[in-house]
C-alpha positions in Angstrom: 4.0 7.5 -27.8 0.6 6.5 -29.0 -1.6 5.3 -26.2 -2.5 2.3 -28.3 1.0 0.9 -27.8 0.6 0.9 -24.1 -2.8 -0.7 -24.5 -1.2 -3.5 -26.5 1.1 -4.2 -23.5 -1.9 -4.1 -21.1 -3.7 -6.7 -23.2 -0.6 -8.9 -23.6 0.2 -9.0 -19.9 -3.4 -9.6 -19.0 -3.6 -12.6 -21.4 -1.0 -14.6 -19.5 -0.8 -15.8 -15.9 2.9 -16.7 -16.2 5.1 -14.2 -14.4 8.1 -14.8 -16.6 6.0 -14.1 -19.7 4.7 -11.0 -18.2 8.3 -9.9 -17.3 9.5 -10.4 -20.9 6.5 -8.5 -22.4 7.3 -5.6 -20.1 11.0 -5.7 -20.6 10.7 -5.7 -24.4 8.3 -2.7 -24.1 10.5 -0.7 -21.7 13.4 -1.0 -24.1 11.6 1.1 -26.7 10.2 3.7 -24.3 11.9 7.1 -24.6 13.7 8.3 -21.5 11.4 11.3 -21.2 8.4 9.1 -21.0 9.7 6.4 -18.7 8.4 7.9 -15.4 4.9 8.4 -16.8 4.9 4.9 -18.4 6.0 3.2 -15.2 3.2 4.9 -13.3 0.6 4.0 -15.9 1.8 0.4 -16.0 0.9 0.2 -12.3 -2.5 1.8 -12.9 -1.4 5.0 -11.2 -1.2 8.7 -12.1 0.8 9.7 -9.0 3.2 7.9 -6.6 1.6 6.6 -3.4 3.1 9.4 -1.4 1.9 12.2 -3.6 -0.9 14.3 -2.0 -2.7 14.6 -5.3 -5.4 12.0 -5.8 -7.7 11.3 -8.7 -10.6 10.6 -6.4 -12.9 9.5 -9.2 -15.9 7.3 -8.2 -17.9 5.0 -10.5 -20.9 7.4 -10.6 -18.7 10.1 -12.2 -17.4 7.7 -14.8 -21.0 6.7 -15.6 -21.7 10.3 -16.4 -18.7 10.5 -18.7 -19.7 7.4 -20.6 -23.3 8.8 -20.8 -22.0 12.1 -22.2 -19.7 10.4 -24.8 -21.9 7.4 -25.8 -25.2 9.3 -26.0 -26.9 7.1 -23.5 -28.8 8.1 -20.3 -26.8 7.6 -17.1 -29.5 5.2 -15.9 -29.0 3.1 -19.0 -25.2 3.0 -18.5 -25.7 2.0 -14.8 -28.1 -0.7 -15.8 -25.6 -2.1 -18.3 -22.9 -1.9 -15.6 -24.9 -4.0 -13.2 -25.4 -6.5 -16.0 -21.8 -6.7 -17.3 -20.1 -5.8 -13.9 -17.2 -3.9 -15.4 -17.3 -0.2 -16.3 -14.3 -0.7 -18.6 -16.2 -3.2 -20.7 -19.3 -0.9 -20.6 -17.2 1.9 -22.0 -15.8 -0.4 -24.7 -19.4 -1.3 -25.8 -21.0 2.2 -25.6 -18.2 4.6 -26.2 -15.4 2.9 -28.1 -17.7 1.7 -30.9 -19.2 5.2 -31.3 -15.7 6.8 -31.5 -14.6 4.3 -34.1 -17.5 5.5 -36.3 -16.5 9.2 -35.8 -14.5 10.6 -38.7 -12.8 13.3 -36.6 -11.5 11.3 -33.7 -7.7 11.8 -33.1 -5.1 9.2 -32.1 -4.6 9.4 -28.3 -1.1 9.8 -27.0 0.2 8.6 -23.6 1.0 12.3 -22.9 -2.6 13.4 -23.6 -4.1 10.7 -21.4 -1.8 11.4 -18.6 -2.2 15.2 -18.7 -6.0 14.9 -18.6 -5.8 12.6 -15.6 -3.5 15.1 -13.8 -6.0 17.9 -14.6 -8.8 15.8 -13.0 -6.9 15.7 -9.7 -6.5 19.5 -9.6 -10.1 20.5 -10.3 -11.9 21.9 -7.3 -14.8 24.0 -6.3 -18.0 24.9 -8.1 -18.5 23.0 -11.3 -15.6 20.6 -10.6 -17.8 17.5 -11.3 -18.8 18.7 -14.7 -15.2 19.6 -15.5 -14.0 16.2 -14.5 -16.7 14.5 -16.5 -15.7 16.5 -19.6 -12.0 15.6 -19.2 -12.8 11.9 -19.1 -15.3 12.2 -21.9 -12.7 14.0 -24.1 -10.4 11.0 -23.8 -13.2 8.5 -24.4 -14.5 10.3 -27.4 -11.1 9.8 -29.1 -10.5 6.3 -27.8 -10.8 3.0 -29.6 -12.9 0.3 -27.9 -9.8 -1.3 -26.2 -8.4 2.1 -25.2 -11.7 3.0 -23.6 -11.4 0.0 -21.3 -8.0 1.0 -19.9 -8.8 4.7 -19.7 -11.8 3.9 -17.4 -9.9 1.3 -15.4 -7.0 3.8 -14.8 -9.3 6.6 -13.9 -10.9 4.3 -11.4 -7.5 3.1 -10.2 -8.4 -0.5 -10.9 -6.2 -1.6 -13.8 -6.3 -5.3 -12.9 -3.8 -6.6 -15.5 -1.6 -8.5 -13.0 1.6 -6.4 -12.9 3.0 -7.1 -9.5 5.8 -5.1 -7.9 8.3 -8.0 -8.3 7.5 -8.4 -12.0 8.0 -4.7 -12.7 11.3 -4.8 -10.8 12.6 -7.7 -12.8 11.4 -6.2 -16.1 13.5 -3.1 -15.5 16.5 -5.3 -14.8 16.0 -7.3 -18.0 15.4 -4.3 -20.1 18.4 -2.2 -19.1 21.0 -4.3 -17.3 21.0 -7.6 -19.1 21.9 -7.8 -22.8 20.1 -11.0 -23.7 17.2 -12.9 -22.2 14.7 -15.5 -23.5 11.9 -17.5 -22.1 12.5 -21.2 -22.4 9.7 -23.7 -22.1 10.4 -27.0 -20.3 7.2 -28.9 -20.4 4.7 -26.9 -18.3 7.5 -25.1 -16.4 8.7 -21.8 -17.6 12.4 -21.0 -16.9 14.6 -18.0 -17.4 17.8 -17.9 -19.5 20.3 -15.1 -19.6 23.3 -15.2 -22.0 25.1 -17.6 -19.6 21.9 -19.6 -19.0 21.7 -18.9 -15.2 19.4 -16.5 -13.4 21.7 -16.5 -10.4 24.6 -15.1 -12.4 22.7 -11.8 -12.6 21.8 -11.6 -8.9 23.8 -8.4 -8.5 21.9 -6.6 -11.3 18.5 -7.6 -9.7 19.7 -6.5 -6.3 20.8 -3.2 -7.7 17.3 -2.5 -9.0 15.7 -3.7 -5.8 17.9 -1.6 -3.6 17.3 1.5 -5.7 13.5 1.0 -5.5 13.8 0.4 -1.7 15.4 3.8 -1.3 13.2 5.8 -3.7 9.9 3.9 -3.7 9.6 5.1 -7.3 9.9 2.7 -10.3 10.1 5.7 -12.7 13.2 7.1 -11.0 14.7 3.6 -10.9 14.0 2.9 -14.6 15.6 6.2 -15.7 18.7 5.4 -13.7 18.9 1.8 -14.9 18.6 3.0 -18.5 21.8 5.0 -17.9 23.7 2.0 -16.5 24.8 0.4 -13.2 27.0 3.3 -12.1 24.0 5.7 -12.2 21.8 3.1 -10.5 24.3 2.7 -7.6 24.2 6.5 -7.0 20.4 6.5 -6.7 19.6 7.2 -3.1 17.0 8.3 -0.6 15.4 11.7 -1.0 14.1 13.7 1.9 10.4 14.4 1.3 9.8 11.1 -0.6 8.8 8.4 1.9 10.0 4.8 1.6 8.2 1.7 2.5 8.7 0.9 6.2 10.4 -2.3 7.4 7.9 -4.8 8.8 8.3 -7.6 11.2 6.8 -11.1 11.0 5.1 -12.5 14.1 6.3 -15.0 16.7 4.4 -16.9 19.3 6.8 -16.8 22.2 10.1 -15.5 23.6 12.1 -18.5 22.7 11.1 -18.4 19.0 11.6 -14.7 18.9 15.2 -15.0 20.1 15.8 -17.9 17.6 14.9 -15.5 14.8 17.0 -12.5 15.8 19.8 -14.0 17.9 21.0 -13.4 21.4 21.4 -10.8 22.7 18.7 -8.6 21.0 17.1 -5.2 21.4 13.7 -5.6 22.8 11.3 -2.6 22.4 7.7 -1.9 23.4 5.2 -2.7 20.7 2.9 0.3 20.9 -0.7 0.2 19.9 -0.4 3.3 17.7 0.3 4.2 14.1 3.6 4.4 12.2 4.8 7.9 11.3 7.8 8.5 9.1 9.2 12.0 9.6 11.1 13.9 6.8 12.8 17.2 7.7 14.5 19.4 5.1 15.5 22.7 6.6 12.4 24.3 8.1 10.1 22.0 6.2 8.7 18.9 8.0 6.5 16.2 6.4 4.8 13.3 8.2 3.8 10.1 6.4 1.8 7.1 7.6 2.9 3.5 6.7 0.5 3.8 3.8 2.7 6.7 2.6 -0.2 9.2 3.1 1.0 12.7 4.2 -0.7 13.6 7.5 1.4 16.7 8.4 -1.7 18.9 8.7 -3.4 16.5 11.1 -0.5 16.7 13.6 0.6 20.3 14.0 1.8 19.6 17.6 4.2 16.9 16.4 5.8 19.3 13.9 6.5 21.8 16.7 7.9 19.0 18.9 10.2 17.6 16.2 11.7 21.0 15.7 12.2 21.4 19.4 13.4 17.9 20.4 15.1 16.4 17.4 18.4 18.0 16.2 19.4 18.4 12.6 18.5 20.1 9.4 17.9 17.1 7.1 16.8 13.6 8.2 14.3 10.8 7.9 13.3 9.1 11.2 10.8 6.2 11.9 8.5 6.2 14.9 5.3 5.0 16.4 2.8 7.6 17.6 0.5 6.4 20.4 -2.5 8.1 22.0 -2.9 8.7 25.7 -5.6 9.8 28.1 -5.0 13.5 28.9 -6.3 13.0 32.4 -4.4 9.9 33.4 -1.4 9.7 31.0 -2.3 6.1 30.3 -1.9 4.8 26.7 -5.1 4.3 24.7 -5.8 1.7 22.0 -5.4 2.6 18.4 -9.1 2.5 17.7 -9.7 5.3 20.2 -7.3 7.7 18.4 -7.6 6.6 14.8 -9.7 9.6 14.0 -6.6 11.8 14.4 -5.4 10.4 11.0 -8.8 11.1 9.3 -9.7 14.5 10.7 -9.4 17.4 8.3 -10.9 20.2 10.5 -10.9 21.3 14.2 -7.4 19.8 14.3 -6.2 21.8 17.4 -9.3 21.0 19.4 -8.9 17.3 18.6 -5.2 17.4 19.5 -6.2 18.5 23.0 -8.9 15.8 23.4 -6.8 13.0 21.9 -3.1 13.9 22.6 -0.3 11.7 21.2 3.2 10.8 22.1 5.9 10.1 19.5 8.2 7.1 20.2 11.2 7.2 17.8 12.9 3.9 17.1 15.0 4.3 13.9 16.9 6.8 11.8 17.2 6.1 8.0 18.9 9.2 6.8 20.7 12.1 8.6 22.5 15.1 7.2 23.4 13.7 3.8 24.2 10.2 5.0 22.1 7.0 4.5 21.8 4.9 7.6 19.7 2.0 6.4 22.7 -0.2 5.8 24.2 0.5 9.2 23.6 -2.0 12.0 20.6 -1.4 14.2 22.7 -0.7 17.4 24.6 2.0 15.6 21.3 3.6 14.3 20.0 3.6 17.9 23.2 5.3 19.2 22.7 8.0 16.6 19.2 8.6 17.8 20.4 9.0 21.4 22.6 11.9 20.2 20.0 13.7 18.3 16.8 13.2 20.3 16.0 15.1 23.5 13.4 13.1 25.4 10.3 14.6 26.9 7.7 12.1 28.2 4.3 12.3 26.6 5.7 14.4 23.8 8.8 12.9 22.1 11.0 10.1 23.3 13.0 7.1 22.2 11.1 3.8 22.2 11.5 2.0 25.5 14.3 -0.6 25.0 16.1 -3.4 26.8 19.1 -5.3 25.4 19.2 -8.8 26.6 19.5 -12.5 25.7 17.9 -13.7 28.9 14.4 -15.2 28.7 13.4 -14.2 32.2 14.5 -10.6 31.6 12.7 -10.6 28.3 9.5 -11.9 29.9 9.6 -9.2 32.7 10.0 -6.5 30.1 7.2 -8.0 28.1 4.9 -7.9 31.2 5.9 -4.3 31.8 4.9 -3.4 28.2 1.5 -5.1 28.5 0.9 -3.4 31.9 1.6 0.0 30.2 -1.2 -0.7 27.7 1.0 -1.8 24.8 0.4 -4.7 22.4 3.6 -6.6 23.3 7.2 -6.5 22.3 9.4 -6.1 19.2 12.6 -8.2 19.0 15.3 -6.6 16.9 18.6 -8.1 15.6 21.4 -5.8 16.8 23.6 -6.0 13.7 20.9 -5.9 11.1 20.3 -3.2 8.4 17.0 -1.5 7.8 15.1 -3.4 5.0 12.4 -1.1 3.5 9.1 -2.8 2.7 10.2 -6.2 3.9 8.9 -8.6 6.5 12.3 -10.0 7.5 13.7 -11.9 10.4 15.8 -8.9 11.4 12.9 -8.0 13.7 9.8 -9.9 14.9 6.8 -9.0 17.0 5.1 -10.9 19.8 1.6 -10.3 21.3 -0.2 -12.3 23.9 -3.7 -12.5 22.4 -4.8 -15.0 19.8 -3.2 -14.0 16.5 -5.3 -11.7 14.3 -5.0 -11.0 10.6 -4.9 -7.7 8.8 -7.0 -8.4 5.7 -8.1 -6.1 2.8 -11.7 -5.8 1.7 -12.0 -6.7 -2.0 -15.8 -7.2 -2.3 -19.1 -7.1 -0.5 -22.9 -7.6 -0.9 -25.7 -5.1 -0.6 -27.8 -5.9 2.4 -31.5 -6.5 2.6 -34.3 -5.8 5.1 -33.1 -3.6 8.0 -29.6 -3.6 6.5 -30.8 -2.3 3.2 -28.5 0.5 1.9 -25.5 -1.0 3.7 -22.8 -3.2 2.4 -22.6 -6.6 4.2 -20.8 -9.9 3.9 -17.4 -8.5 3.1 -15.0 -10.5 1.0 -11.4 -10.5 2.5 -8.0 -11.0 0.9 -4.4 -11.5 1.9 -1.4 -10.4 0.0 1.1 -12.5 -2.1 3.7 -10.8 -4.3 1.6 -7.7 -4.8 -1.5 -9.8 -5.7 -4.6 -10.1 -3.6 -5.9 -13.7 -2.8 -9.3 -14.2 -1.3 -9.5 -15.9 2.1 -13.1 -15.7 3.1 -16.0 -13.5 4.0 -16.9 -11.7 7.2 -20.2 -10.2 8.4 -19.9 -10.4 12.2 -18.3 -7.9 14.6 -20.0 -4.9 13.1 -22.8 -2.9 14.7 -25.9 -1.5 13.2 -26.0 1.5 15.7 -23.2 3.9 16.5 -21.2 2.7 19.4 -17.9 4.2 20.6 -14.9 2.1 19.6 -17.0 -0.2 17.5 -17.2 -0.6 13.7 -20.6 0.0 12.1 -22.0 -1.2 8.8 -22.7 2.4 7.9 -19.1 3.5 8.6 -17.6 0.7 6.5 -20.2 1.2 3.7 -19.3 4.9 3.4 -15.6 4.0 3.2 -16.2 1.4 0.5 -18.8 3.1 -1.7 -16.3 5.4 -3.5 -14.0 2.4 -4.1 -16.6 0.3 -6.0 -15.3 -0.6 -9.4 -17.6 -3.5 -10.4 -21.2 -4.1 -9.5 -23.4 -7.1 -10.6 -26.7 -7.5 -8.9 -26.1 -7.2 -5.2 -22.4 -8.1 -5.5 -19.7 -5.5 -5.7 -16.0 -5.4 -6.2 -13.9 -2.7 -4.5 -10.4 -1.4 -4.8 -8.3 -3.2 -2.2 -7.6 -0.2 0.1 -9.6 -0.7 3.3 -7.9 -3.0 5.8 -9.7 -4.7 8.7 -8.2 -6.4 11.7 -9.9 -9.8 11.8 -10.1 -12.3 14.7 -11.1 -16.0 13.9 -11.4 -19.3 15.6 -9.3 -21.4 13.2 -7.7 -21.3 9.7 -8.8 -24.1 7.4 -7.7 -25.3 4.0 -10.3 -24.5 1.4 -10.6 -24.9 -2.4 -13.3 -22.2 -2.5 -10.9 -19.2 -2.2 -7.8 -18.3 -4.3 -5.5 -18.3 -1.2 -6.4 -22.0 -0.6 -7.5 -21.1 2.9 -10.6 -20.0 4.8 -11.3 -18.5 8.2 -13.6 -20.3 10.7 -15.9 -17.8 12.5 -14.1 -14.6 11.5 -15.2 -11.3 13.1 -14.2 -7.7 12.5 -12.2 -6.1 15.4 -11.4 -2.7 13.9 -10.6 -0.7 10.8 -6.9 -0.2 10.3 -6.9 3.4 8.9 -3.1 3.4 9.1 -2.6 0.4 6.8 -2.9 -0.4 3.1 -2.5 -3.4 0.8 1.3 -3.6 1.4 0.7 -3.9 5.1 -1.8 -6.8 4.8 -1.1 -10.2 6.2 0.7 -12.3 3.6 -0.1 -15.8 2.3 3.1 -16.9 4.0 1.9 -15.7 7.3 -1.5 -17.4 6.9 0.3 -20.6 6.1 2.6 -20.3 9.1 -0.4 -19.7 11.4 -2.2 -22.7 9.8 0.6 -25.1 10.4 1.3 -23.7 13.9 -2.2 -23.5 15.3 -2.3 -27.1 16.5 1.2 -27.1 18.1 
């Protein structure tokens, strides 16, 4: 397929803010995509080259793209950077400097989706001496054959900042429309857009939509789902979990007290310690063990001791289990806050030495797959019983999450106090007969903590500092999540330190994390890929027309960087609204 066809879809989707129109555009397009190209197309539609769980990364920063534009457009890198700071979008810069030149070149060739994708895959594999020059040439090769519009989206894809507004739910619905529903149309009723199937009712096709969603929940891969859907519902129903490919973890909304928590999950319920650690999803296939964070990043190499323990204490040849890994003081055995052990996730060297200094305990609380059988649709109590049979507990190494089954408020409060005394954040309340819902914040489980509620918000922008903070990013713009989109909710500049202090976030640390993620720069203002999540405390949530979420935070401050969390783990707009309406109760 010509890359220009895909670019036409990007432009069409970007031109409308109406979700149903976006869905129809995507569905019409997916119908004409050849089966052999579906997986690649689905990745590129999301602005990705690899699935989230894939270890391969593009890792291309703005500076490298500037060199590619310079090489192709015949301009000095400094001139390209100057234009970038004026326009603010490297995609638009490439359209202006590169695309127009390639149009005037007689020997430019039509780009294909395959060529664009292959070059980007090559970029991820280049290492060692001369790798920067090779990456620059691979990008420049594409730009030299690109039309002005193609250049925009090549640059945005390389920077992993597509920004055309294709949310996860929209893509899921588009696959359903394209392959499982024979007819659809968009009907305009005044200013309201409505959906019509052959029988005129969206709800009549609920089963088809749920089939696609369930398949995605099990695979976390729209490409696999689209290929299966194209072959029909019977193939889609057979699409299941695969050991080695992580799924989105189930998340729990927050509750303020024990009474409300029980109202959500029912009585009796399973109460478990809420550890102040990081989520680890373990995949075992024979002798191979893979560990993934809740951001779907593989961290097997960072935790060699966990691999050994899993082999020793968890029975079975093939399984997927969910757990919370928490750090403890090697001298006292007491649990330590996440911030003290977060470097275990980031460390790439001296792993064994760090493991001795910052040891961790694995607390297993769920099984999703075991020896060829999926367990996510089994009730929670049954999944817990399975864990009891396959896990041999060894304190401070591997054990089952501490649990109490009760419907009594006093017993729950006593267990809650025990958890806090042990150094944990609070409790999880879990519905006994509920299934595991990947990637969902559902009432099947809720969490309760004693401190004033914090928010996990993603950084989407910042401002270069002046004076003694020159060279650092400051005044960070924060966003919450809503159906895959990021909505701004305010700015934060307090809670960060100028000097290195143990357990504290510094301006320099956050700046170094964000610099490679900059995709747009205009004057002192920058936009960054929404990847770095901060835990934010605040005094109050207020309504505000200034930010796209409709809300703002009063006196926000940074508590810590959540290295284990990504955009999907951010606080949602619904959570912000719940906190807003509940703060004065």
